[in-house]
C-alpha positions as CSV (number, residue, x, y, z in Angstrom):
1,M,27.4,9.1,-64.7
2,K,30.4,10.4,-62.7
3,K,31.4,13.8,-64.0
4,T,35.0,15.2,-64.2
5,V,36.0,17.4,-61.3
6,A,37.3,20.7,-62.6
7,L,39.0,23.3,-60.5
8,G,39.1,27.1,-60.8
9,I,36.1,27.6,-63.2
10,T,34.1,30.6,-62.1
11,A,32.0,31.1,-65.3
12,F,28.6,29.4,-65.0
13,E,28.3,29.0,-68.7
14,D,31.7,27.1,-68.8
15,I,30.7,24.8,-66.0
16,I,27.5,23.8,-67.7
17,G,29.0,23.7,-71.2
18,R,31.9,21.4,-70.1
19,N,29.4,19.2,-68.2
20,V,31.7,19.1,-65.2
21,F,30.9,18.4,-61.5
22,Y,28.5,21.1,-60.1
23,V,26.3,21.4,-57.0
24,D,23.1,23.1,-57.9
25,K,22.9,26.5,-56.1
26,T,20.4,28.2,-58.5
27,R,17.8,28.5,-55.7
28,F,19.8,31.5,-54.6
29,I,18.5,33.4,-57.7
30,K,14.9,33.1,-56.5
31,D,15.7,33.7,-52.8
32,W,17.8,36.8,-53.6
33,Y,15.3,38.3,-56.0
34,D,12.3,37.6,-53.8
35,S,14.0,39.2,-50.8
36,A,13.1,42.5,-52.7
37,D,16.1,44.3,-51.0
38,Q,17.5,47.2,-53.1
39,V,21.1,46.3,-52.4
40,T,22.4,43.2,-50.7
41,L,25.9,42.7,-49.2
42,I,26.9,39.1,-48.5
43,T,30.1,38.2,-46.7
44,R,31.6,34.7,-46.9
45,P,35.2,33.3,-46.5
46,R,37.3,33.0,-49.6
47,R,36.8,30.1,-52.0
48,F,33.1,29.7,-51.0
49,G,31.7,30.2,-54.5
50,K,31.0,33.9,-54.3
51,T,32.4,34.7,-57.8
52,L,30.6,31.8,-59.4
53,T,27.4,32.8,-57.7
54,L,27.6,36.3,-59.1
55,N,28.4,35.0,-62.6
56,M,25.4,32.6,-62.3
57,V,23.1,35.6,-61.4
58,E,24.5,37.5,-64.4
59,T,24.0,34.5,-66.7
60,F,20.4,34.1,-65.6
61,F,19.3,37.8,-65.7
62,S,21.5,39.4,-68.3
63,V,20.2,40.4,-71.8
64,R,23.5,39.1,-73.0
65,Y,22.2,35.6,-72.3
66,Q,18.8,36.1,-73.7
67,N,17.0,32.9,-74.6
68,R,19.7,30.8,-72.8
69,M,17.3,29.0,-70.4
70,D,19.0,25.8,-71.6
71,L,21.9,26.6,-69.4
72,F,19.6,26.1,-66.4
73,D,17.8,22.9,-67.6
74,G,17.5,20.4,-64.8
75,R,18.3,23.0,-62.1
76,F,16.1,24.3,-59.3
77,I,15.4,27.6,-61.0
78,A,14.1,25.9,-64.2
79,G,11.1,24.7,-62.2
80,E,10.0,28.2,-61.3
81,E,7.8,29.4,-64.1
82,R,7.8,33.0,-63.0
83,F,11.5,33.1,-63.2
84,R,11.7,31.4,-66.5
85,A,10.0,34.4,-67.9
86,M,12.7,36.7,-66.4
87,Q,15.7,34.9,-67.9
88,G,17.8,37.2,-70.1
89,T,15.6,40.3,-69.6
90,F,17.8,42.7,-67.5
91,P,20.8,44.8,-68.4
92,V,23.6,43.7,-65.9
93,I,26.9,45.2,-64.8
94,N,29.3,42.6,-63.2
95,L,32.5,43.9,-61.8
96,S,35.2,42.2,-59.7
97,L,37.6,44.2,-57.5
98,A,39.7,41.0,-56.8
99,N,42.8,42.3,-58.5
100,V,42.9,45.8,-57.0
101,K,45.8,44.8,-54.7
102,Q,48.2,47.7,-55.2
103,R,50.7,48.9,-52.6
104,S,50.2,52.6,-53.0
105,Y,47.2,55.0,-53.5
106,D,48.4,56.2,-56.9
107,D,48.8,52.6,-58.1
108,M,45.3,51.8,-56.8
109,C,43.9,54.7,-58.7
110,Y,45.6,53.6,-61.9
111,A,44.3,50.0,-61.4
112,M,40.8,51.3,-60.9
113,R,41.1,53.4,-64.1
114,R,42.1,50.3,-66.0
115,L,39.4,48.2,-64.4
116,V,36.5,50.6,-65.4
117,A,38.1,51.0,-68.9
118,D,37.9,47.2,-69.4
119,L,34.3,47.2,-68.0
120,F,33.2,50.0,-70.4
121,G,35.0,48.2,-73.2
122,R,32.8,45.2,-72.7
123,H,29.8,47.5,-73.2
124,S,31.3,49.4,-76.1
125,Y,28.1,48.6,-78.2
126,L,26.6,51.6,-76.4
127,L,28.8,53.9,-78.5
128,Q,26.6,52.8,-81.5
129,S,23.3,53.5,-79.6
130,D,21.1,56.2,-81.0
131,R,19.6,56.7,-77.5
132,L,22.8,58.2,-76.1
133,T,23.8,61.8,-76.6
134,E,27.1,62.7,-78.3
135,A,28.3,64.2,-75.0
136,E,27.6,60.9,-73.2
137,K,29.4,59.0,-75.9
138,E,32.4,61.4,-75.6
139,D,32.6,60.8,-71.8
140,F,32.1,57.1,-72.4
141,S,35.1,57.1,-74.9
142,K,37.3,59.0,-72.4
143,I,36.8,56.2,-69.8
144,I,37.6,53.5,-72.4
145,W,40.8,55.3,-73.4
146,K,41.7,55.9,-69.7
147,K,41.7,59.6,-70.2
148,A,39.0,60.4,-67.7
149,P,40.0,61.9,-64.3
150,D,39.8,59.9,-61.1
151,Q,36.5,61.7,-60.2
152,D,34.9,60.3,-63.3
153,C,36.2,56.8,-62.5
154,M,34.6,57.0,-59.1
155,D,31.3,57.8,-60.8
156,A,31.8,55.4,-63.7
157,I,29.5,52.5,-62.6
158,R,26.6,54.9,-62.0
159,F,27.3,56.5,-65.4
160,L,27.4,53.1,-67.1
161,S,24.1,52.2,-65.5
162,Q,22.6,55.4,-66.9
163,C,23.8,54.7,-70.4
164,M,22.5,51.1,-70.2
165,Y,19.2,52.3,-68.9
166,E,18.8,54.8,-71.8
167,H,19.8,52.1,-74.3
168,F,17.7,49.2,-73.0
169,G,14.8,51.2,-71.4
170,K,15.1,49.1,-68.3
171,K,16.8,49.5,-64.9
172,V,20.1,47.8,-64.3
173,M,21.3,45.1,-62.0
174,I,24.8,45.9,-60.5
175,L,27.0,43.0,-59.2
176,I,30.3,43.7,-57.4
177,D,32.5,40.9,-56.4
178,E,35.2,41.1,-53.7
179,Y,34.2,44.7,-52.8
180,D,36.5,44.7,-49.8
181,T,39.8,43.6,-51.5
182,P,41.0,47.2,-52.2
183,M,40.4,48.2,-48.6
184,L,42.2,45.2,-47.1
185,E,45.2,46.0,-49.3
186,A,45.1,49.7,-48.4
187,Y,45.1,48.7,-44.7
188,T,48.1,46.4,-45.0
189,A,50.0,49.0,-47.2
190,N,49.1,51.9,-44.9
191,Y,47.1,54.1,-47.2
192,W,43.6,53.4,-45.8
193,D,42.6,57.0,-45.2
194,T,43.0,58.0,-48.8
195,A,41.7,54.8,-50.3
196,I,38.5,54.9,-48.2
197,E,37.5,58.2,-49.7
198,Y,37.8,56.8,-53.2
199,I,35.8,53.6,-52.5
200,R,33.2,55.5,-50.4
201,R,32.6,57.9,-53.3
202,M,32.4,55.1,-55.8
203,F,29.8,53.1,-53.8
204,H,27.8,56.2,-52.9
205,A,27.5,57.1,-56.6
206,T,26.6,53.5,-57.5
207,F,24.1,52.6,-54.8
208,K,22.8,55.8,-53.2
209,D,19.8,57.3,-55.0
210,N,20.9,55.8,-58.3
211,L,17.7,56.2,-60.4
212,Y,18.9,53.6,-62.9
213,L,19.5,50.8,-60.3
214,E,17.1,47.8,-60.3
215,R,19.0,45.6,-57.8
216,G,22.5,45.6,-56.3
217,L,24.5,42.7,-55.0
218,L,27.9,42.9,-53.4
219,T,30.1,40.0,-52.1
220,G,33.2,40.0,-50.0
221,I,35.0,38.4,-47.1
222,T,34.5,41.0,-44.5
223,R,31.9,43.5,-43.5
224,I,33.6,46.9,-43.3
225,T,32.0,49.2,-40.8
226,Q,29.1,51.3,-41.9
227,E,30.9,54.4,-40.8
228,S,34.0,53.6,-43.0
229,I,32.5,52.8,-46.3
230,F,28.6,53.0,-46.3
231,S,28.3,56.0,-44.0
232,D,25.0,57.4,-45.5
233,L,23.8,54.3,-47.4
234,N,20.8,53.1,-45.5
235,N,19.4,50.9,-48.3
236,I,21.8,47.9,-47.9
237,A,20.7,44.6,-46.5
238,V,23.8,43.0,-44.9
239,V,24.2,39.2,-44.7
240,T,27.1,38.0,-42.6
241,T,28.2,34.5,-41.3
242,T,25.7,34.7,-38.4
243,T,22.7,35.8,-40.6
244,E,20.2,33.1,-41.4
245,Q,19.3,34.4,-44.9
246,F,21.0,32.4,-47.7
247,E,22.7,30.2,-45.1
248,D,23.1,27.2,-47.4
249,S,23.6,29.1,-50.7
250,F,27.4,29.2,-50.3
251,G,29.5,26.2,-49.6
252,F,28.4,22.6,-49.6
253,T,26.0,21.1,-47.1
254,E,26.8,17.7,-45.5
255,E,24.1,16.1,-47.7
256,E,25.7,17.6,-50.8
257,V,29.1,16.4,-49.7
258,F,27.9,12.9,-48.9
259,S,26.1,12.6,-52.2
260,A,29.3,13.6,-54.0
261,L,31.4,11.1,-52.0
262,E,29.0,8.4,-52.8
263,N,29.0,9.2,-56.5
264,Y,32.8,9.0,-56.6
265,G,33.1,5.8,-54.6
266,L,34.4,7.6,-51.5
267,S,31.5,7.3,-49.1
268,D,33.6,5.2,-46.7
269,N,35.8,8.2,-46.0
270,M,32.9,10.5,-44.9
271,D,34.0,10.5,-41.2
272,K,37.5,11.6,-42.1
273,V,36.2,14.2,-44.6
274,R,34.0,15.6,-41.8
275,Y,36.9,15.7,-39.4
276,W,39.1,17.5,-41.9
277,Y,36.7,19.9,-43.7
278,D,33.5,20.3,-41.7
279,G,32.9,23.0,-39.2
280,F,31.7,26.1,-41.0
281,Q,28.3,27.5,-39.9
282,F,26.2,30.2,-41.6
283,G,23.2,31.4,-39.7
284,K,21.9,28.4,-37.8
285,H,23.0,26.0,-40.6
286,S,26.0,24.0,-39.3
287,G,27.8,21.3,-41.2
288,I,28.9,23.5,-44.1
289,Y,32.0,22.5,-46.0
290,N,34.2,24.8,-48.1
291,P,33.9,23.8,-51.7
292,W,37.5,24.2,-52.6
293,S,38.7,21.5,-50.2
294,I,36.0,19.1,-51.2
295,L,36.6,19.6,-55.0
296,N,40.3,19.0,-54.5
297,Y,39.7,16.0,-52.3
298,L,37.4,14.5,-54.9
299,K,40.0,15.1,-57.6
300,A,43.2,14.1,-55.8
301,R,41.6,11.5,-53.4
302,K,44.0,12.5,-50.6
303,F,43.6,14.7,-47.5
304,S,45.5,18.0,-47.5
305,P,44.8,21.6,-46.2
306,Y,43.7,22.7,-49.7
307,W,41.6,25.8,-48.6
308,M,44.3,27.1,-46.2
309,N,46.9,26.8,-48.9
310,T,45.1,29.0,-51.4
311,S,46.2,32.3,-49.8
312,G,49.0,33.8,-47.9
313,N,48.2,33.9,-44.2
314,A,50.6,36.8,-43.5
315,L,47.9,39.0,-41.8
316,V,46.8,36.1,-39.6
317,G,50.4,35.6,-38.4
318,N,50.9,39.3,-37.9
319,L,47.8,39.7,-35.8
320,V,48.9,36.9,-33.5
321,R,52.6,37.8,-33.4
322,E,52.0,41.5,-32.8
323,G,48.9,40.9,-30.5
324,S,48.7,41.2,-26.8
325,L,49.7,38.5,-24.3
326,K,45.9,37.7,-24.0
327,I,45.6,37.1,-27.8
328,K,48.6,34.8,-27.7
329,D,47.2,32.9,-24.7
330,D,43.9,32.5,-26.6
331,F,45.6,31.4,-29.8
332,E,47.5,28.8,-27.8
333,I,44.2,27.5,-26.4
334,L,42.7,27.3,-29.8
335,L,45.7,25.6,-31.3
336,K,45.5,22.9,-28.8
337,G,41.8,22.2,-29.7
338,G,40.2,24.3,-26.9
339,T,37.7,27.1,-27.0
340,I,37.6,30.7,-25.8
341,V,34.8,33.1,-25.1
342,T,34.8,36.5,-26.8
343,E,32.5,39.2,-28.0
344,I,31.8,39.2,-31.7
345,D,31.1,42.2,-33.9
346,E,31.1,41.4,-37.6
347,S,31.5,45.0,-38.7
348,I,35.2,45.2,-39.0
349,T,37.0,48.3,-37.9
350,Y,40.4,48.0,-39.5
351,A,41.9,50.8,-37.3
352,E,41.3,48.5,-34.3
353,L,42.3,45.3,-35.9
354,R,45.9,45.0,-34.5
355,G,45.0,45.9,-30.9
356,D,41.5,44.9,-30.0
357,S,40.9,41.2,-29.3
358,K,37.2,41.4,-30.1
359,T,37.9,42.8,-33.5
360,I,40.7,40.2,-34.2
361,W,38.5,37.2,-33.3
362,S,35.6,38.8,-35.2
363,W,37.9,38.9,-38.2
364,F,38.9,35.3,-37.7
365,L,35.2,34.3,-37.6
366,T,34.4,36.3,-40.8
367,T,37.3,34.9,-42.7
368,G,36.5,31.3,-41.7
369,Y,39.4,30.5,-39.4
370,V,37.2,30.0,-36.3
371,K,33.6,28.9,-35.7
372,I,31.0,29.6,-33.1
373,V,30.5,26.7,-30.8
374,Q,27.7,28.3,-28.9
375,E,26.4,31.6,-27.7
376,R,27.1,32.6,-24.1
377,E,25.7,35.4,-21.9
378,N,29.0,37.2,-22.1
379,G,29.8,36.5,-25.8
380,Y,30.4,33.6,-28.1
381,E,32.4,30.4,-27.5
382,I,34.6,29.9,-30.5
383,A,37.1,27.2,-31.7
384,L,39.3,26.6,-34.7
385,T,37.0,25.6,-37.6
386,N,38.3,22.2,-38.3
387,F,41.4,20.0,-38.5
388,E,42.4,21.6,-41.8
389,V,42.7,25.0,-40.2
390,R,44.5,23.6,-37.2
391,E,47.1,21.8,-39.3
392,A,47.7,24.9,-41.3
393,F,48.2,27.0,-38.2
394,Y,50.7,24.4,-36.9
395,K,52.7,24.9,-40.1
396,L,52.4,28.7,-39.7
397,V,53.9,28.5,-36.2
398,K,56.7,26.4,-37.5
399,K,57.3,28.9,-40.2
400,W,57.8,31.6,-37.6
401,F,60.7,29.6,-36.3
402,A,62.0,28.7,-39.7
403,E,65.3,30.5,-39.4
404,S,66.4,28.3,-36.6
405,Y,63.9,25.4,-37.0
406,D,66.5,22.6,-37.2
407,E,68.1,24.0,-34.1
408,Y,64.8,24.3,-32.4
409,T,63.9,20.7,-33.1
410,E,67.3,19.7,-31.6
411,F,66.4,21.8,-28.6
412,I,63.2,19.9,-28.1
413,R,65.1,16.6,-28.3
414,M,67.5,17.9,-25.7
415,L,64.6,19.1,-23.5
416,L,63.0,15.6,-23.6
417,A,66.4,14.0,-22.9
418,G,67.2,16.3,-20.0
419,N,70.4,17.6,-21.6
420,L,70.8,20.8,-19.7
421,E,74.1,21.8,-21.2
422,G,72.8,21.4,-24.8
423,M,69.7,23.4,-23.9
424,Q,71.8,26.2,-22.5
425,R,74.0,26.4,-25.6
426,Y,70.9,26.6,-27.8
427,M,69.2,29.3,-25.7
428,E,72.4,31.5,-25.7
429,K,72.5,31.2,-29.5
430,V,68.9,32.1,-30.3
431,T,67.5,34.1,-27.5
432,S,68.3,37.6,-28.9
433,R,66.8,36.6,-32.3
434,T,63.6,35.3,-30.7
435,F,63.3,38.1,-28.2
436,S,63.3,40.6,-31.1
437,F,60.9,38.5,-33.1
438,F,58.2,38.5,-30.4
439,D,58.9,42.0,-29.1
440,V,55.7,44.0,-29.8
441,G,57.4,47.5,-29.6
442,S,60.5,49.4,-28.8
443,G,58.8,50.7,-25.7
444,S,58.4,47.2,-24.1
445,S,59.9,46.7,-20.8
446,E,62.4,43.8,-20.1
447,S,59.6,41.9,-18.4
448,D,57.3,42.4,-21.4
449,V,59.9,41.2,-23.8
450,A,60.6,38.1,-21.7
451,E,56.8,37.4,-21.6
452,Q,56.7,37.7,-25.4
453,F,59.5,35.2,-25.7
454,Y,57.7,32.8,-23.4
455,H,54.6,32.9,-25.5
456,G,56.5,32.3,-28.7
457,F,58.5,29.5,-27.0
458,T,55.3,27.8,-25.9
459,L,53.7,28.1,-29.4
460,G,56.8,26.5,-30.9
461,L,56.6,23.7,-28.4
462,I,52.9,23.1,-29.3
463,A,53.7,22.9,-33.0
464,D,56.2,20.1,-32.5
465,L,55.1,18.3,-29.4
466,D,51.3,18.3,-29.4
467,R,51.0,14.9,-31.0
468,T,53.1,13.1,-28.4
469,H,52.5,15.3,-25.4
470,I,49.8,17.4,-23.7
471,L,51.0,21.0,-23.4
472,T,49.4,23.4,-21.0
473,S,50.4,26.9,-19.9
474,N,49.3,29.4,-17.3
475,R,47.2,26.7,-15.8
476,E,46.3,26.2,-12.1
477,S,48.0,23.3,-10.3
478,G,48.8,22.8,-6.7
479,F,48.7,26.3,-5.1
480,G,49.5,28.4,-8.1
481,R,49.8,28.8,-11.9
482,Y,52.7,27.2,-13.7
483,D,54.2,28.7,-16.9
484,V,54.6,25.5,-19.0
485,C,53.6,21.9,-18.3
486,I,54.5,19.1,-20.7
487,E,52.8,15.8,-20.0
488,P,53.5,12.6,-22.1
489,R,50.5,11.2,-23.7
490,D,51.8,7.6,-23.2
491,G,51.8,8.2,-19.4
492,K,55.2,6.6,-19.1
493,S,57.8,9.2,-20.2
494,D,59.0,12.0,-18.0
495,G,56.8,15.0,-17.4
496,I,58.3,18.6,-17.6
497,I,57.5,21.8,-15.7
498,I,59.1,25.1,-16.8
499,E,58.9,28.4,-14.9
500,F,60.2,31.6,-16.4
501,K,61.6,34.5,-14.3
502,V,63.0,37.9,-15.2
503,F,65.9,39.1,-13.2
504,D,64.8,41.5,-10.4
505,P,67.6,43.6,-9.0
506,K,65.5,44.3,-5.9
507,K,65.5,40.5,-5.1
508,E,68.6,39.0,-6.7
509,T,72.2,39.9,-7.5
510,T,72.8,37.1,-10.1
511,L,70.9,35.2,-12.7
512,E,71.6,32.0,-10.7
513,E,69.5,33.4,-7.9
514,T,66.7,34.2,-10.4
515,A,66.7,30.7,-11.8
516,K,66.8,29.3,-8.2
517,R,63.7,31.5,-7.4
518,A,61.9,30.0,-10.4
519,L,62.7,26.4,-9.1
520,E,61.7,27.3,-5.6
521,Q,58.3,28.5,-6.9
522,I,57.7,25.2,-8.7
523,E,58.4,23.4,-5.4
524,T,56.5,25.6,-3.0
525,K,53.5,25.9,-5.2
526,K,53.6,22.1,-5.8
527,Y,52.9,22.4,-9.5
528,E,53.6,18.7,-10.0
529,I,50.4,17.6,-8.2
530,D,48.3,17.2,-11.3
531,L,51.0,15.1,-13.0
532,K,51.3,12.9,-9.9
533,A,47.5,12.4,-9.9
534,R,47.7,11.1,-13.4
535,G,50.4,8.6,-12.7
536,I,53.5,10.4,-14.1
537,E,56.4,9.0,-12.0
538,T,59.2,11.5,-12.9
539,V,58.9,15.2,-13.4
540,C,61.8,17.3,-14.7
541,K,61.7,20.9,-13.4
542,Y,63.4,23.8,-15.1
543,G,63.9,27.4,-14.1
544,F,64.6,29.8,-17.0
545,A,66.1,33.1,-15.9
546,F,66.3,36.2,-18.1
547,R,68.3,39.4,-17.9
548,G,68.1,41.5,-21.0
549,K,69.2,39.0,-23.7
550,E,71.0,36.8,-21.2
551,V,69.5,33.5,-20.2
552,L,70.3,30.9,-17.7
553,I,68.6,27.5,-17.3
554,Q,68.8,25.5,-14.1
555,K,67.3,22.1,-13.4
556,A,66.0,20.8,-10.1
557,E,68.2,18.0,-8.7
558,D,65.3,16.1,-7.2
559,E,62.9,15.2,-10.0
560,S,60.9,12.5,-8.2
561,V,57.2,13.4,-7.8
562,G,57.0,11.2,-4.8
563,A,59.9,12.9,-3.0
């Protein structure tokens, strides 16, 4: 019987109790426990079932769910006799750092104090235990009432594991979800250095030489470098997106998706579902789908970028907008469906995130925005993960131009119509605003600022024209490399070539001469050769000249390719 598709439920007991749609991932319980690693860190993109997985592990092992094997009836783990005997036999601590998103260090400390107070409140039965000393109960109470100093809060999880061990007589499993959220927020809010000391102390006390620890399991989106947060913790097994271990435990496999589509009468749409939502790969297992988009599609029965819409993509935009010209070039290639080759290091060094292309694309891979196409001798060939991601990035680029978007759209219409006067008026109106937007720093030279504008201009064109035109930039044609080439997909409309030039007082005395130099370069380098070879009869050639925030556009009089 077809089950109701429910969204946002992260408690395993609720999913089973409500008898809603669920893909059995209980094999992870066996695979994780049998790995025998003391502490495991697993990174996966957001909305890939990490929180539900930790709750499932807690539900299976925790003494709180003793004699609740019925919750697992019909699931993989129920068929493992050895594990049936383990159900409900361990004390378990389960803590999520998902809401530690404060904008200052003091606010973060307060949030952590409240978080551990709530955690201790859930285990307040320990205050009645005759196996704890009065001193331990007093310290326990201070944490509940938020009267403990920050140092005690940093050590709180280890202290709680000690109390649980003394009460139950058995070592404790410690589960921490979204371990990296506080650090990402600290990075964006510029208090990384102080926050890292807090988190490092907390994790050291929890997982390093903790005599009361049975197993530890952490999940998050990124792998923060060992030096930053796990500097002297050598007992952690790290599982990233390129690790083969647990490769099909998070997300839906293609077989699982097809089974769901068939059950809901949507199997005819499999190819389109694959086009929109496929593309994730963990280890060597390709064809992984993000669960959030699939669940939303099953429920709404329409295609939309569900996964990309679940979170603000501000950091993504900032990394591209503030990145080097090479990063913008690469982003442009990816946006048009191409691939780039880069080194990948999944240990994220946040201090290098804004300037180092390897770190940026590694972060894009870890967070799910790009996928590995194949491994190369000099790195990895990567592409945008799927159509959903590409569509969302198109919208992101349009958002960058939101202040003048209507005008920008009008400019594109004037460009396609060859309306030079209208194009000039538009450029005079918005150049200063756009120059400032894509300027990467006050120390940028005039040439650098113009280059930043050019890249922003090109990304804007891609967002609006890619469906009707083929856009290329910095591509070889004839005897050189043009700046922008716009080719109609129908093969009948006019082609367009644009060359940008910055005023050079050593070569020109006026902007008119600069624009003329741009047009002469188009002609002498014969940039139109590729368009001619593909049968485009007419090519419009434009020279954009810049001096400070002044701009001048000139158009070649002779636009015939055959001339």
